[in-house]
N, C-alpha and C positions, 0 to 999 in steps of 0.2 A: 504493500499500499504507499501510496505517496505521501511522506510526512509533512509536505508543504500544503497539505489539504487543510482548509479551516474546518472547525466544527460545523459551520452552517453548510458548507459545501458536502461534508460526509453525510449529514443528515438528510440533505436533499438526494444523495446518491442511494442513501439506504430505502427512500420513499420509493425511489424507480426501481430498485432491486425487488422490494415487496410486491410492486405492481407485475414485475416479470414472473415472480414466482407464483401469483395467482392465475397466471394463463395457464388455461388447460392442455395449450399443445407444446407446452415446454418439454424438450427430451430431458432425459435423467442426466446426462453429461452437462447440459447446459445449467439445469437446476442445482447441480452440485457445485458449479463453477460460481454461480450467483449465491448460493448459500454461504460458501466459504468466503467470499469478498464481503458479504453483508455480517458475517461475524466478525470478520478482521475490523470494518467500520463500526460496528457495535461496540467492540472493545476500545477503539479509538475514542468514540463520543463518551462512553463511560469514564474513561480515564481523564478527559478532558474536563468533564462535569466536577468530578472528584477533585480535581485540582483547584477548579474555581470554588468550588464549597470550602476547601480548605483555606484558599486564600481570603474569602469572604470572613471565616470564623477568626483568622489571625487579624484582620482589620477591626472587627468587632470587639475582640479582646483587647486590642491597643486602645481602642476608642474608650472602652470601659475604664482602662486603666488612666487614661488621661482624664476621664469625668471625675474618678476618685481623687485625682492629684488636686483638682479644683476645689474640691469640697473642704 
């Protein structure tokens, strides 16, 4: 997978893959290829969200410490 892909681009590609996998005329080889790509994209999106969540937690914690210092 291209690591230069943004979260939004990866999510859009995941949506495209889901649509392709829903097609009834998709052969097994193509379905497996799309599934594998989708799993990689899903992992990338999950890790990206996890990093963002951790960053928000750090910012919130830092903000709480600053507020306590003002009291």
